[in-house]
C-alpha positions as a Markdown table, in Angstrom:
| # | Residue | x | y | z |
|---|---|---|---|---|
| 1 | Ser | 18.6 | 32.2 | 16.5 |
| 2 | Asn | 21.9 | 33.5 | 15.1 |
| 3 | Trp | 21.1 | 32.7 | 11.5 |
| 4 | Ser | 22.9 | 35.8 | 10.2 |
| 5 | Met | 26.2 | 34.8 | 11.9 |
| 6 | Lys | 25.9 | 31.3 | 10.5 |
| 7 | Ala | 25.3 | 32.7 | 7.0 |
| 8 | Ile | 28.6 | 34.5 | 7.0 |
| 9 | Asn | 30.4 | 31.6 | 8.7 |
| 10 | Ala | 31.3 | 33.6 | 11.8 |
| 11 | Pro | 31.4 | 30.6 | 14.1 |
| 12 | Tyr | 34.6 | 29.5 | 12.2 |
| 13 | Gly | 36.3 | 32.7 | 13.2 |
| 14 | Trp | 35.1 | 32.4 | 16.8 |
| 15 | Gln | 37.3 | 29.3 | 17.2 |
| 16 | Tyr | 40.3 | 31.7 | 17.3 |
| 17 | Gln | 39.0 | 34.2 | 19.9 |
| 18 | Ser | 42.0 | 33.3 | 22.1 |
| 19 | Leu | 44.3 | 34.7 | 19.5 |
| 20 | Met | 42.3 | 37.9 | 18.9 |
| 21 | Lys | 43.2 | 41.3 | 20.3 |
| 22 | Ser | 40.7 | 43.9 | 21.3 |
| 23 | Val | 40.1 | 46.8 | 18.9 |
| 24 | Asn | 38.1 | 50.0 | 19.4 |
| 25 | Val | 35.1 | 50.2 | 17.1 |
| 26 | Gly | 33.1 | 53.5 | 16.8 |
| 27 | Ile | 29.4 | 53.5 | 16.0 |
| 28 | Leu | 27.6 | 56.6 | 14.7 |
| 29 | Asp | 23.9 | 56.0 | 15.2 |
| 30 | Thr | 20.8 | 56.8 | 17.2 |
| 31 | Gly | 21.0 | 56.4 | 21.0 |
| 32 | Phe | 22.3 | 53.3 | 22.7 |
| 33 | Asp | 21.1 | 51.2 | 25.6 |
| 34 | Ser | 24.6 | 50.5 | 27.1 |
| 35 | Asp | 22.9 | 48.8 | 30.1 |
| 36 | Ala | 21.3 | 46.1 | 28.0 |
| 37 | Glu | 22.4 | 42.6 | 29.1 |
| 38 | Asp | 24.2 | 41.8 | 25.8 |
| 39 | Leu | 26.0 | 45.2 | 25.7 |
| 40 | Lys | 26.8 | 45.9 | 29.4 |
| 41 | Gly | 30.5 | 46.6 | 29.9 |
| 42 | Arg | 31.1 | 46.5 | 26.1 |
| 43 | Leu | 29.7 | 49.8 | 24.9 |
| 44 | Thr | 30.6 | 53.3 | 26.1 |
| 45 | Val | 28.4 | 56.2 | 25.0 |
| 46 | Leu | 30.3 | 59.5 | 24.3 |
| 47 | Gly | 28.5 | 62.7 | 24.8 |
| 48 | Glu | 24.7 | 63.0 | 25.1 |
| 49 | Asn | 22.6 | 59.9 | 24.5 |
| 50 | Ser | 19.1 | 59.8 | 23.0 |
| 51 | Glu | 15.9 | 58.2 | 24.2 |
| 52 | Asp | 15.7 | 56.5 | 20.7 |
| 53 | Thr | 18.0 | 53.6 | 21.5 |
| 54 | Asp | 16.5 | 50.9 | 19.3 |
| 55 | His | 18.6 | 51.1 | 16.1 |
| 56 | Gly | 21.9 | 52.0 | 17.8 |
| 57 | Ser | 21.6 | 49.2 | 20.2 |
| 58 | His | 20.7 | 46.8 | 17.4 |
| 59 | Ile | 23.8 | 47.7 | 15.4 |
| 60 | Ala | 26.0 | 47.5 | 18.5 |
| 61 | Gly | 24.6 | 44.0 | 19.1 |
| 62 | Ile | 25.5 | 42.8 | 15.6 |
| 63 | Ile | 29.0 | 44.1 | 16.1 |
| 64 | Gly | 29.9 | 43.0 | 19.6 |
| 65 | Ala | 27.1 | 41.5 | 21.7 |
| 66 | Asn | 28.2 | 39.2 | 24.5 |
| 67 | Ser | 28.5 | 35.7 | 23.1 |
| 68 | Thr | 28.9 | 33.8 | 26.4 |
| 69 | Asn | 25.9 | 34.9 | 28.5 |
| 70 | Lys | 23.3 | 32.6 | 26.8 |
| 71 | Glu | 21.1 | 35.7 | 26.3 |
| 72 | Gly | 20.0 | 37.5 | 23.2 |
| 73 | Val | 22.4 | 37.1 | 20.2 |
| 74 | Ala | 26.1 | 36.7 | 19.7 |
| 75 | Gly | 28.0 | 39.6 | 18.2 |
| 76 | Leu | 30.3 | 39.2 | 15.2 |
| 77 | Ala | 33.5 | 40.3 | 17.1 |
| 78 | Pro | 32.8 | 39.8 | 20.8 |
| 79 | Lys | 36.3 | 41.1 | 21.8 |
| 80 | Val | 35.8 | 44.6 | 20.5 |
| 81 | Ser | 35.5 | 47.7 | 22.7 |
| 82 | Met | 32.6 | 49.8 | 21.3 |
| 83 | Tyr | 32.1 | 53.6 | 21.5 |
| 84 | Gly | 28.8 | 55.1 | 20.5 |
| 85 | Val | 28.1 | 58.6 | 19.4 |
| 86 | Cys | 24.4 | 59.7 | 19.1 |
| 87 | Glu | 23.5 | 61.1 | 15.7 |
| 88 | Glu | 19.9 | 62.3 | 15.8 |
| 89 | Lys | 17.7 | 62.2 | 12.7 |
| 90 | His | 17.7 | 65.2 | 10.3 |
| 91 | Thr | 21.3 | 66.0 | 11.2 |
| 92 | Ser | 23.8 | 68.0 | 9.3 |
| 93 | Ile | 27.0 | 67.0 | 7.5 |
| 94 | Tyr | 29.0 | 69.2 | 9.9 |
| 95 | Ser | 27.6 | 67.2 | 12.9 |
| 96 | Ile | 28.6 | 64.0 | 11.2 |
| 97 | Met | 32.1 | 65.2 | 10.6 |
| 98 | Thr | 32.5 | 66.4 | 14.2 |
| 99 | Asn | 31.3 | 63.0 | 15.5 |
| 100 | Leu | 33.6 | 61.1 | 13.2 |
| 101 | His | 36.6 | 63.0 | 14.6 |
| 102 | Ile | 35.4 | 62.3 | 18.2 |
| 103 | Leu | 35.4 | 58.6 | 17.5 |
| 104 | Asn | 38.7 | 58.8 | 15.7 |
| 105 | Glu | 40.4 | 60.6 | 18.6 |
| 106 | Gln | 39.1 | 57.8 | 20.8 |
| 107 | Gly | 41.3 | 55.4 | 18.8 |
| 108 | Cys | 38.5 | 53.7 | 16.9 |
| 109 | Lys | 40.1 | 51.8 | 14.1 |
| 110 | Ile | 36.7 | 51.0 | 12.6 |
| 111 | Ile | 33.8 | 53.4 | 12.5 |
| 112 | Asn | 30.3 | 52.1 | 11.5 |
| 113 | Leu | 27.8 | 54.5 | 9.9 |
| 114 | Ser | 24.4 | 52.8 | 9.4 |
| 115 | Ile | 22.9 | 56.1 | 8.3 |
| 116 | Gly | 22.0 | 57.4 | 4.9 |
| 117 | Ser | 20.1 | 60.1 | 3.0 |
| 118 | Asp | 17.4 | 58.1 | 1.2 |
| 119 | Glu | 15.4 | 60.9 | -0.3 |
| 120 | Leu | 18.5 | 62.6 | -1.6 |
| 121 | Ser | 20.0 | 59.4 | -2.9 |
| 122 | Phe | 16.8 | 58.5 | -4.7 |
| 123 | Ala | 16.5 | 61.9 | -6.3 |
| 124 | Ala | 20.1 | 61.6 | -7.5 |
| 125 | Thr | 19.4 | 58.2 | -8.9 |
| 126 | Glu | 16.5 | 59.6 | -10.8 |
| 127 | Gly | 18.8 | 62.2 | -12.3 |
| 128 | Asn | 17.9 | 65.3 | -10.3 |
| 129 | Thr | 20.8 | 67.8 | -10.8 |
| 130 | Asn | 20.4 | 69.5 | -7.4 |
| 131 | Ala | 20.6 | 66.2 | -5.6 |
| 132 | Lys | 23.7 | 65.1 | -7.5 |
| 133 | Asn | 25.5 | 68.4 | -6.8 |
| 134 | Ala | 24.5 | 68.3 | -3.1 |
| 135 | Ile | 25.9 | 64.7 | -2.7 |
| 136 | Arg | 29.1 | 65.7 | -4.5 |
| 137 | Arg | 29.7 | 68.7 | -2.3 |
| 138 | Met | 29.0 | 66.8 | 0.9 |
| 139 | Ser | 31.2 | 63.9 | -0.2 |
| 140 | Lys | 34.1 | 66.3 | -0.9 |
| 141 | Leu | 33.6 | 67.9 | 2.6 |
| 142 | Leu | 33.6 | 64.4 | 4.2 |
| 143 | Ala | 36.7 | 63.4 | 2.2 |
| 144 | Tyr | 38.6 | 66.5 | 3.3 |
| 145 | Ser | 37.5 | 66.1 | 7.0 |
| 146 | Ile | 38.5 | 62.4 | 7.0 |
| 147 | Ser | 41.9 | 63.3 | 5.6 |
| 148 | Lys | 42.6 | 65.2 | 8.8 |
| 149 | Phe | 42.1 | 62.2 | 11.1 |
| 150 | Lys | 44.7 | 61.8 | 13.8 |
| 151 | His | 44.7 | 58.0 | 13.5 |
| 152 | Pro | 43.9 | 55.6 | 10.7 |
| 153 | Ser | 40.3 | 54.5 | 10.6 |
| 154 | Leu | 38.3 | 52.3 | 8.3 |
| 155 | Leu | 34.8 | 53.7 | 7.7 |
| 156 | Val | 32.0 | 51.3 | 7.0 |
| 157 | Ala | 28.8 | 52.8 | 5.6 |
| 158 | Ser | 25.4 | 51.3 | 4.7 |
| 159 | Ser | 24.2 | 51.5 | 1.1 |
| 160 | Gly | 20.9 | 52.7 | 2.3 |
| 161 | Asn | 17.4 | 51.4 | 2.7 |
| 162 | Ala | 15.7 | 53.6 | 0.1 |
| 163 | Asn | 14.0 | 50.6 | -1.5 |
| 164 | Ala | 11.9 | 50.2 | 1.7 |
| 165 | Phe | 10.1 | 53.5 | 0.8 |
| 166 | Lys | 7.9 | 54.9 | -2.0 |
| 167 | Tyr | 8.3 | 58.3 | -3.5 |
| 168 | Ile | 6.3 | 60.8 | -5.5 |
| 169 | Gln | 7.4 | 63.5 | -7.9 |
| 170 | Val | 6.8 | 67.0 | -6.5 |
| 171 | Asp | 7.6 | 69.8 | -9.0 |
| 172 | Asp | 8.4 | 72.5 | -6.5 |
| 173 | Ala | 10.6 | 70.3 | -4.3 |
| 174 | Phe | 14.3 | 71.3 | -4.5 |
| 175 | Tyr | 15.3 | 67.7 | -5.1 |
| 176 | Gly | 12.3 | 66.9 | -7.2 |
| 177 | Tyr | 11.0 | 63.9 | -5.1 |
| 178 | Lys | 9.5 | 63.4 | -1.7 |
| 179 | Lys | 9.3 | 60.3 | 0.5 |
| 180 | Leu | 5.8 | 59.1 | 1.2 |
| 181 | Val | 5.2 | 58.6 | 4.9 |
| 182 | Lys | 2.1 | 57.9 | 7.0 |
| 183 | Lys | 0.8 | 60.3 | 9.6 |
| 184 | Asp | -2.4 | 59.7 | 11.5 |
| 185 | Gly | -3.1 | 56.8 | 9.1 |
| 186 | Lys | -2.9 | 59.1 | 6.0 |
| 187 | Lys | -0.3 | 59.1 | 3.3 |
| 188 | Gly | 1.6 | 62.3 | 2.7 |
| 189 | Phe | 5.0 | 64.0 | 2.7 |
| 190 | Tyr | 6.9 | 66.9 | 4.4 |
| 191 | Asp | 7.7 | 69.7 | 2.0 |
| 192 | Asp | 10.9 | 71.7 | 1.9 |
| 193 | Arg | 9.6 | 73.9 | 4.7 |
| 194 | Gly | 8.9 | 70.9 | 6.9 |
| 195 | Glu | 5.1 | 71.3 | 6.6 |
| 196 | Trp | 2.9 | 68.2 | 6.2 |
| 197 | Asn | 1.0 | 67.7 | 2.9 |
| 198 | Arg | -1.5 | 65.0 | 2.3 |
| 199 | Tyr | -0.9 | 62.9 | -0.8 |
| 200 | Asn | -3.4 | 63.4 | -3.5 |
| 201 | Ala | -3.1 | 61.1 | -6.5 |
| 202 | Lys | -5.0 | 63.5 | -8.8 |
| 203 | Ile | -2.4 | 66.2 | -8.2 |
| 204 | Tyr | 0.8 | 64.2 | -7.8 |
| 205 | Ser | 2.3 | 61.6 | -10.0 |
| 206 | Asp | 2.1 | 57.8 | -9.4 |
| 207 | Gln | 4.0 | 56.4 | -6.5 |
| 208 | Leu | 7.5 | 55.3 | -7.4 |
| 209 | Lys | 9.5 | 52.5 | -5.8 |
| 210 | Gly | 12.6 | 53.5 | -4.0 |
| 211 | Asp | 15.2 | 51.6 | -5.9 |
| 212 | Cys | 18.5 | 53.5 | -5.4 |
| 213 | Asp | 21.9 | 53.4 | -7.0 |
| 214 | Ala | 24.3 | 52.8 | -4.1 |
| 215 | Tyr | 26.8 | 55.1 | -5.9 |
| 216 | Trp | 24.7 | 58.1 | -4.8 |
| 217 | Asn | 25.6 | 57.8 | -1.2 |
| 218 | Ile | 27.3 | 60.7 | 0.5 |
| 219 | Phe | 29.7 | 58.2 | 2.1 |
């Protein structure tokens, strides 16, 4: 089922594959399964890979999965050459900048970043000053770093999936809010020291939906 490709009328473009030229596309994500039958020979992993290959492989498939092997799905642009760089969770802005330059030096004219900072974006949307200032600082760092690219690159960033989560207000949190997650079947959150705290409705405020303003995205 390739419903998503039909929804954006990709099959119309596929009629012109013989006229298309290959282009290098960079993917900054989790690890990649470059041996998957839909990605084999189409995706090169630069640097160390990760055991967590689900999301990165999923994104690579959307972009350039084999469209002629009658397996899996068809990628949007089957003629692209993909290069993946593993960006582990809880990374730093400096790691992101380094990996962007690695992909740019590889000649990637398009770089996809399906990554975000949901908790930070949510806090900024709710008006937390620390979160707003942090995003502004990181955005300026990114803009400066990108201005030093050797080759032109178009960056494509997700607007985030913050609305998939719920949050609570935590007074002593630097950004004011924490994402609610489950651990051992119990709801809780990780404080600013990385320690687990169980959610207690009597102590903490009501759960808030994660609606986010896409403006508050470091990208």
